[in-house]
DOVEXTOR-982262 format. One line per 2 residues: number of its first residue (from 1); their letters; for each residue y, z, x of C-alpha. Coordinates in pm, whole numbers, plus 50000, padded with zeros to 5 digits. Layout:
NUM> A> Y Z X; ... .
//
This chain:
1> MS> 51194 47832 51587; 50932 47634 51429 .
3> SF> 50870 47654 51067; 50538 47866 51126 .
5> DK> 50781 48134 51231; 50989 48108 51007 .
7> SE> 50740 48112 50754; 50571 48420 50937 .
9> RR> 50889 48655 50941; 50952 48582 50561 .
11> IK> 50647 48682 50480; 50648 49021 50659 .
13> NS> 51019 49051 50568; 50925 49043 50183 .
15> DN> 50571 49239 50268; 50641 49540 50056 .
17> NI> 50672 49390 49721; 50406 49128 49795 .
19> SI> 50136 49383 49910; 50235 49591 49550 .
21> NI> 50152 49256 49374; 49889 49190 49574 .
23> KE> 49673 49507 49544; 49771 49503 49123 .
25> HI> 49630 49189 49104; 49332 49289 49280 .
27> KN> 49280 49593 49130; 49258 49405 48779 .
29> GH> 48991 49158 48888; 49016 48783 48821 .
31> HR> 49363 48742 48696; 49290 48420 48567 .
33> AK> 49068 48238 48388; 48947 47980 48602 .
35> YT> 48667 47857 48419; 48882 47707 48137 .
37> FT> 49228 47609 48342; 49441 47871 48092 .
39> DD> 49670 48132 48249; 49642 48540 48098 .
41> PV> 49942 48677 48119; 49859 49021 48097 .
43> LK> 49718 49021 48418; 50050 48908 48603 .
45> ST> 50191 49284 48555; 50322 49469 48834 .
47> DI> 50358 49769 48606; 50228 50103 48761 .
49> ID> 49921 50220 48574; 49942 50540 48371 .
51> LN> 49740 50778 48641; 49926 51047 48527 .
53> IE> 49711 51009 48147; 49367 51215 48370 .
55> KY> 49675 51421 48563; 49811 51582 48189 .
57> NG> 49460 51576 48043; 49394 51964 47945 .
59> ID> 49804 52092 48053; 49980 52109 47768 .
61> HI> 50336 52094 47939; 50506 52122 47584 .
63> KA> 50325 52427 47482; 50474 52603 47797 .
65> LD> 50785 52502 47735; 50822 52620 47420 .
67> AY> 50650 52985 47528; 50933 52987 47806 .
69> LE> 51178 52895 47522; 51097 53183 47291 .
71> EM> 51065 53430 47613; 51405 53372 47724 .
73> NL> 51573 53293 47330; 51708 53009 47445 .
75> GK> 51595 52823 47074; 51413 52526 47010 .
77> VE> 51446 52155 47209; 51409 51771 47005 .
79> FT> 51179 51520 47167; 51313 51141 47107 .
81> VF> 51066 50909 47240; 51226 50564 47338 .
83> KC> 51008 50225 47281; 51089 49926 47529 .
85> KS> 50864 49663 47737; 50708 49703 48077 .
87> KS> 50774 49390 48316; 50471 49246 48180 .
89> NI> 50647 49281 47829; 50339 49579 47780 .
91> PA> 50477 49862 47507; 50555 50132 47718 .
93> HY> 50752 50450 47617; 50998 50711 47818 .
95> AN> 51083 51071 47675; 51419 51251 47615 .
97> IK> 51467 51635 47509; 51805 51787 47408 .
99> LG> 51871 52124 47362; 52159 52184 47120 .
101> NV> 52358 51901 47176; 52322 51882 47561 .
103> SL> 52023 51636 47733; 51758 51849 47884 .
105> AS> 51515 51617 48032; 51356 51300 48043 .
107> SF> 51072 51132 48126; 51318 50837 48251 .
109> PE> 51289 50604 48499; 50900 50642 48443 .
111> KY> 50774 50474 48134; 50415 50516 48005 .
113> SL> 50189 50328 47779; 50143 50633 47568 .
115> PE> 50386 50832 47434; 50249 51164 47437 .
117> VA> 50223 51132 47812; 50620 51036 47844 .
119> EQ> 50631 51356 47616; 50411 51587 47846 .
121> VA> 50599 51425 48157; 51002 51503 47991 .
123> AR> 50822 51858 47912; 50725 51944 48241 .
125> NA> 51078 51823 48362; 51239 52025 48119 .
127> LV> 51036 52365 48254; 51141 52328 48589 .
129> VL> 51522 52286 48484; 51507 52588 48262 .
131> KK> 51326 52818 48516; 51619 52710 48778 .
133> TH> 51880 52791 48551; 51769 53117 48361 .
135> SY> 51482 53296 48527; 51662 53494 48752 .
137> KN> 51989 53557 48507; 51919 53915 48415 .
139> IP> 51819 54024 48779; 52172 54184 48918 .
141> FT> 52368 54090 49205; 52368 54307 49537 .
143> KD> 52762 54358 49547; 52744 54557 49889 .
145> IS> 52683 54278 50199; 52680 54566 50444 .
147> IV> 52334 54660 50241; 52247 54323 50251 .
149> AE> 52239 54310 50578; 52016 54591 50638 .
151> RL> 51792 54491 50413; 51739 54163 50549 .
153> EK> 51719 54289 50896; 51425 54471 50773 .
155> EL> 51266 54143 50671; 51371 53905 50914 .
157> KK> 51146 54228 51191; 50825 54135 50974 .
159> NY> 50915 53734 51071; 50936 53711 51415 .
161> AG> 50944 53300 51402; 51244 53344 51193 .
163> LF> 51289 53263 50779; 51514 52959 50605 .
165> CD> 51774 53051 50376; 51595 52955 50065 .
167> KV> 51289 53154 50184; 51525 53484 50220 .
169> EN> 51655 53460 49902; 51325 53444 49693 .
171> IY> 51171 53732 49941; 51495 53924 49887 .
173> KE> 51436 53883 49492; 51076 53978 49518 .
175> VY> 51113 54274 49743; 51436 54448 49621 .
177> SE> 51451 54284 49243; 51785 54204 49323 .
179> QL> 51956 53846 49358; 52152 53781 49660 .
181> PS> 52535 53735 49596; 52615 53344 49591 .
183> NW> 52835 53285 49895; 52591 53604 50089 .
185> LV> 52543 53349 50422; 52909 53316 50462 .
187> LL> 52960 53719 50435; 52659 53779 50656 .
189> GQ> 52793 53526 50923; 53166 53786 50871 .
191> LT> 52986 54085 51028; 52797 54237 51329 .
193> TN> 52439 54223 51284; 52136 54143 51476 .
195> IV> 52097 53873 51243; 52132 53512 51429 .
197> IE> 52198 53224 51153; 52135 52864 51283 .
199> DL> 52350 52577 51058; 52083 52282 51068 .
201> PN> 52318 52023 50925; 52142 51690 50948 .
203> QN> 51831 51938 50698; 52160 52060 50505 .
205> KS> 52031 52405 50534; 51997 52751 50762 .
207> IL> 51736 52959 50940; 51793 53345 50991 .
209> YY> 51597 53502 51291; 51651 53887 51373 .
211> DA> 51815 53920 51746; 51661 54198 51879 .
213> SP> 51785 54142 52245; 52004 53923 52388 .
215> AD> 51724 53767 52557; 51548 53699 52265 .
217> KK> 51886 53579 52091; 51891 53289 52410 .
219> KH> 51582 53203 52345; 51595 53114 51982 .
221> TD> 51926 52912 52054; 51710 52702 52299 .
223> LL> 51453 52627 52069; 51706 52491 51824 .
225> DT> 51964 52364 52033; 52061 52082 51883 .
227> SV> 52287 51951 52173; 51916 51888 52369 .
229> TE> 51800 51654 52151; 51838 51435 51881 .
231> SY> 51751 51452 51509; 51486 51275 51369 .
233> EN> 51742 50984 51240; 51804 50909 51610 .
235> LP> 51441 51000 51732; 51296 50795 51987 .
237> IM> 51073 50537 51848; 50834 50406 52036 .
239> NF> 50800 49992 51992; 50849 49699 52147 .
241> VD> 51182 49585 52361; 51072 49282 52470 .
243> KT> 50809 49029 52513; 50605 49145 52790 .
245> ER> 50249 49201 52796; 50111 49511 52771 .
247> SV> 49804 49726 52828; 49728 49895 52494 .
249> TV> 49458 50135 52315; 49414 50043 51926 .
251> SS> 49409 50351 51829; 49347 50353 51446 .
253> ID> 49381 50162 51129; 49554 50301 50845 .
255> SN> 49495 50222 50464; 49703 49904 50462 .
257> NT> 49485 49755 50781; 49778 49742 50963 .
259> FW> 49688 49915 51316; 49833 50131 51585 .
261> VL> 49846 50132 51973; 49913 50347 52230 .
263> FV> 50042 50209 52566; 49804 50259 52904 .
265> HD> 49905 50402 53185; 50271 50461 53120 .
267> SI> 50517 50711 53198; 50609 50793 52878 .
269> ND> 50234 50905 52873; 50303 51180 53134 .
271> DY> 50658 51282 52927; 50446 51310 52629 .
273> DT> 50155 51470 52805; 50394 51784 52848 .
275> LF> 50557 51790 52515; 50235 51798 52402 .
277> KL> 50110 52090 52602; 50417 52295 52535 .
279> MN> 50317 52274 52146; 50030 52386 52194 .
281> LP> 50142 52727 52369; 50094 53018 52147 .
283> SE> 50482 53137 52244; 50592 52821 52133 .
285> SK> 50337 52767 51827; 50410 53099 51622 .
287> NF> 50737 52944 51591; 50609 52672 51337 .
289> VQ> 50717 52844 51057; 50609 52732 50664 .
291> MY> 50792 52445 50491; 50911 52542 50129 .
293> KI> 51116 52223 50099; 50912 51912 50192 .
295> DI> 51108 51603 50270; 50969 51215 50300 .
297> SD> 51033 51065 50649; 51073 51394 50832 .
299> VY> 50859 51472 51111; 50694 51844 51116 .
301> AV> 50402 51972 51315; 50039 52000 51188 .
303> QI> 49770 52123 51289; 49397 51945 51349 .
305> QD> 49099 52074 51535; 49290 52351 51623 .
307> EW> 49567 52136 51799; 49917 52037 51711 .
309> YR> 50072 51715 51715; 50407 51523 51528 .
311> FQ> 50348 51442 51164; 50573 51216 50943 .
313> VM> 50567 51232 50575; 50492 50894 50440 .
315> KI> 50428 51060 50023; 50418 51390 49877 .
317> ED> 50167 51439 49507; 50161 51733 49399 .
319> DS> 50040 51996 49683; 49942 51691 49862 .
321> VT> 50109 51553 50184; 50021 51261 50304 .
323> GI> 50191 51091 50658; 50109 51007 51023 .
325> FI> 50069 51140 51349; 50285 50948 51514 .
327> DL> 50197 51003 51833; 49799 50879 51748 .
329> GI> 49896 50659 51476; 49657 50830 51250 .
331> EW> 49690 50851 50893; 49624 51192 50737 .
333> SV> 49645 51446 50356; 49712 51786 50378 .
335> TK> 49842 52053 50156; 50189 52145 50130 .
337> SN> 50115 52498 50341; 49965 52330 50627 .
339> VM> 50279 52165 50711; 50543 52365 50984 .
341> FL> 50893 52292 51099; 50877 52155 51395 .
343> PQ> 51176 52285 51611; 51412 51975 51745 .
345> KF> 51334 52043 52087; 51031 51871 51994 .
347> LK> 51138 51560 51887; 51302 51434 52262 .
349> VS> 51017 51236 52359; 50942 50919 52157 .
351> SQ> 50682 50938 51916; 50366 50740 52147 .
353> AI> 50192 50478 51849; 50335 50149 51754 .
355> KC> 50269 49993 51434; 50181 49662 51422 .
357> AL> 50009 49324 51236; 49853 49029 51401 .
359> TS> 50057 48735 51437; 49883 48437 51169 .
361> LS> 49684 48693 50987; 49942 48856 50764 .
363> FA> 49712 48821 50452; 49405 48913 50613 .
365> PY> 49377 49298 50539; 49350 49171 50197 .
367> FQ> 49005 49071 50224; 48696 49332 50240 .
369> VA> 48508 49139 50526; 48835 49162 50677 .
371> NT> 48872 49546 50672; 48518 49600 50836 .
373> LF> 48607 49310 51132; 48880 49511 51217 .
375> HK> 48697 49800 51234; 48425 49633 51441 .
377> ML> 48625 49414 51673; 48953 49629 51754 .
379> FG> 48946 50030 51691; 48907 50251 52015 .
381> KE> 48893 49922 52247; 49179 49836 52546 .
383> FT> 49348 49503 52491; 49602 49320 52615 .
385> LV> 49927 49282 52388; 50143 49004 52361 .
387> PD> 50446 49070 52121; 50497 48731 51919 .
389> NI> 50816 48904 51720; 50973 49193 51746 .
391> EC> 51228 49152 51480; 50984 49227 51187 .
393> DI> 50994 49582 51024; 50632 49545 51143 .
395> PL> 50602 49366 51502; 50404 49067 51474 .
397> VT> 50114 49017 51767; 49805 48872 51978 .
399> LY> 49565 49067 52119; 49329 48962 52415 .
401> DG> 49003 49073 52550; 48997 48902 52870 .
403> KC> 49096 48507 52794; 48922 48584 52462 .
405> NM> 49223 48537 52196; 49153 48826 51908 .
407> ND> 49371 48706 51672; 49141 48372 51647 .
409> AI> 48833 48592 51669; 48911 48717 51363 .
411> RK> 49014 48424 51209; 48725 48253 51279 .
413> AI> 48478 48561 51173; 48656 48596 50809 .
415> IE> 48620 48205 50765; 48258 48198 50880 .
417> KT> 48171 48530 50641; 48391 48382 50364 .
419> NF> 48257 48004 50380; 48082 47861 50077 .
421> NK> 47997 47463 50205; 47657 47532 50120 .
423> IH> 47415 47696 49985; 47105 47875 50157 .
425> EK> 46810 47853 49967; 46909 48063 49705 .
427> CE> 47287 48227 49584; 47302 48486 49352 .
429> RA> 47525 48571 49072; 47771 48229 49148 .
431> SL> 47978 48134 48889; 48069 47806 48706 .
433> TY> 48433 47635 48791; 48386 47284 48683 .
435> VA> 48133 47008 48559; 48259 46650 48640 .
437> DG> 48174 46296 48722; 47812 46395 48722 .
439> YV> 47884 46695 48896; 47840 47130 48872 .
441> YL> 48124 47303 49072; 47999 47670 49165 .
443> HP> 48221 47961 49280; 48056 48183 49521 .
445> PN> 48005 48567 49423; 48280 48726 49586 .
447> ET> 48608 48799 49576; 48777 48568 49837 .
449> LT> 48931 48329 49565; 49078 48594 49340 .
451> IM> 49251 48770 49642; 49377 48390 49747 .
453> ES> 49503 48366 49376; 49656 48712 49371 .
455> IL> 49828 48582 49730; 50029 48322 49629 .
457> DS> 50118 48391 49265; 50265 48690 49460 .
459> IS> 50448 48531 49731; 50576 48245 49436 .
461> AT> 50694 48537 49268; 50885 48696 49573 .
463> QP> 51023 48395 49703; 51114 48023 49572 .
465> LD> 50850 47780 49723; 51010 47503 49631 .
467> KL> 51203 47531 49873; 50976 47483 50130 .
469> YS> 50840 47148 50001; 50778 46928 50317 .
471> KN> 50997 46685 50468; 50766 46509 50654 .
473> SI> 50492 46186 50534; 50218 46333 50301 .
475> SP> 49895 46301 50506; 49535 46259 50385 .
477> HK> 49383 46485 50729; 49642 46777 50591 .
479> LY> 49566 47076 50318; 49869 47103 50127 .
481> LV> 49949 47390 49867; 50090 47258 49479 .
483> KC> 50145 47338 49161; 49845 47293 48991 .
485> PD> 49968 47141 48610; 49624 47242 48478 .
487> LN> 49619 47590 48568; 50004 47674 48615 .
489> LW> 49950 47829 48970; 49967 47733 49337 .
491> SR> 49686 47598 49469; 49553 47450 49755 .
493> AI> 49476 47055 49735; 49411 46754 49962 .
495> IH> 49497 46412 49900; 49255 46182 49745 .
497> DF> 49398 45835 49633; 49783 45723 49733 .
499> IF> 49751 45495 49484; 50108 45581 49306 .
501> TD> 50106 45662 48922; 50430 45760 48784 .
503> QK> 50565 45855 49167; 50248 46092 49208 .
505> FK> 49959 46119 49425; 49628 46218 49320 .
507> VY> 49447 46558 49425; 49172 46721 49467 .
509> FI> 49190 47118 49395; 48920 47199 49675 .
511> DY> 48868 47582 49552; 48853 47438 49158 .
513> GN> 48662 47087 49160; 48914 46943 48955 .
515> YG> 49210 46655 49034; 49530 46643 48942 .
517> FI> 49858 46427 48983; 50159 46534 49178 .
519> DQ> 50502 46426 49246; 50501 46272 49611 .
521> DK> 50784 46493 49686; 50619 46884 49601 .
523> FI> 50381 46909 49870; 50364 47230 50147 .
525> DL> 50207 47204 50444; 49976 47508 50411 .
527> QS> 49915 47553 50784; 50284 47547 50853 .
529> FD> 50312 47787 50598; 50017 47986 50702 .
531> LF> 49742 47910 50918; 49481 48205 50805 .
533> LS> 49566 48094 50394; 49495 47738 50533 .
535> SI> 49168 47812 50773; 48985 47951 50456 .
537> GP> 48714 47695 50354; 48670 47559 50008 .
539> QA> 48576 47783 49731; 48444 47510 49490 .
541> LK> 48076 47377 49600; 48002 47067 49455 .
543> VS> 47638 47053 49337; 47378 46796 49165 .
545> FH> 47179 46920 48900; 46853 46937 48899 .
547> LF> 46701 46700 48619; 46976 46501 48581 .
549> PP> 47113 46259 48876; 47525 46225 48848 .
551> EN> 47457 45908 48651; 47267 46073 48372 .
553> LI> 47516 46389 48382; 47880 46176 48337 .
555> DQ> 47781 46117 48026; 48020 46360 47825 .
557> SR> 47868 46477 47569; 47551 46623 47840 .
559> SR> 47841 46828 48054; 47998 46952 47812 .
561> AL> 47718 47063 47669; 47601 47186 47990 .
563> YE> 47974 47340 48056; 47943 47572 47714 .
565> MI> 47552 47673 47810; 47643 47811 48154 .
567> TE> 48062 47894 48150; 48154 48236 48219 .
569> KS> 47802 48396 48278; 47651 48502 48639 .
571> LD> 47408 48211 48779; 47154 48258 49030 .
573> VF> 47150 47910 49208; 46848 47836 49388 .
575> VV> 46792 47460 49583; 46575 47219 49519 .
577> ST> 46637 46966 49787; 46981 46794 49921 .
579> NS> 47047 46418 49814; 47118 46117 50056 .
581> DG> 47486 46187 50029; 47418 46530 50177 .
583> IQ> 47452 46693 49863; 47241 46979 49724 .
585> VV> 47016 46956 49438; 47033 47323 49227 .
587> EI> 46842 47482 48998; 47036 47710 48768 .
589> FD> 46946 48016 48623; 47099 48321 48428 .
591> AD> 47145 48600 48684; 47124 48840 48341 .
593> DK> 46827 48747 48214; 46507 48971 48329 .
595> NP> 46278 48768 48174; 45999 48733 48421 .
597> NR> 45971 48386 48273; 46277 48284 48210 .
599> LS> 46357 47913 48187; 46672 47750 48384 .
601> FN> 46939 47599 48266; 46852 47251 48388 .
603> TQ> 46492 47302 48172; 46653 47444 47884 .
605> LY> 46957 47128 47900; 46636 46853 47929 .
607> QS> 46462 46976 47637; 46724 46975 47403 .
609> V> 46800 46587 47483 .
//
């Protein structure tokens, strides 16, 4: 296996942590103070932001808890707030609630920057616990199981598709103002009744039907016959079993910018077509009963555009359920009331959509330009797919449109969109990175560098990069990943000079415009590590400052004056000419200065000299 394949697999296997870190860094903006080459430790945080602050604003769970305690005559509770530190050493809090000498509930393990938010979360959790324990303590139990059976038959007649046992208990309390005995399900099974009890061991629950006739009983038995299919844990999942090329259609691109494909002209499509038609028969879909307990990763029935599809739950937040239609690859959100029980006979056929990622483009989705290109170049189109690595959680593949390698086409398109090798007449809202050797180095007005910094920062936090140091001889024609001593971060660099200084090479950091000395045995071949990151062009553009040729600006006092004048400002840059070395000569203005007669920084520095 090549070093590139190993790197690709290593990156994909740790993708979850890397992805979380990168998204957090990008969301927080520029997490490095690039202009002064100093480290900002606060923005290394991977802690969850207090999204619950808005959630609990205006909803006083403490007041609701106090009211319930008074109503149930349970006494007073005691709050304790504990102060701790988050992963980034930012102060954080969690709260605990005691009722008497017993710990009732806590906001732990979640931590919040505001103590009042932690108290509200703990109060909400305590209220849930108390209601489960005390809400029905004054409601009598029905002691005669024959009366229970008679009542349940009556209720089940109203619900042809059946009821889950927990729903039965709630309906019984509401309708008859009594509770079922604690062992009512066992006692009911010992009676001769018209009630069918179907156990669902994999879901740790039971469902009850009214047995109107032997024919109906057989129908319900067939509907939930666990012998004809497997539980979701063993649901046949469509995947690549070998590296045979296949014709596919890209059916969707999800929120993580991984994409989903469907096989074209495959016999499995016929099996799914049969299943889909069966699911949408009125005689079958009326058995899709509403779920009152929804579990992550389970598969349910959800209707969109008047058609039923199989839906795997990925996330639950309050009343919102987010998941994937496993036969379409479409990410979707619905309310809990729209998530229905799916009989297990509809899990016999494999899921139809396969989640994939493009080989050598693992990090491309974090760039906004890539998102646009993915949708424009892939979505809804048919390709030849060649699996490259099927051992990852998300298979790595290459797509071909005829003879065109789409992975290469997308990579080249991203590189072209992020290129900053010259300014076309003018560039608005650029920024300064460095002033040195009589030249000015500029950063483009986009987040390309910020995203690359976040990616490299996150990779280094999840795996020891020093184990990847190149064993081969160092080449002046290669791009390397090295630890920049001034920035204290992993940066892209090229060899500037092979002259040894204390066994170090002089390197040029192509994204910042500065130089440094790196130990000769501490270079990582970036192309072998990640082809995509090695393909992105330099993000520091070297320009000459109009009115100040390099031989004039090299003066330390002038370069320092210019640096202090334009650092941390948004810059409008206009090309005046190009010198004999092919370096653009520019005039620079303050982008936030709206005065139509504004003076350029070139003029200001010239007048001050």
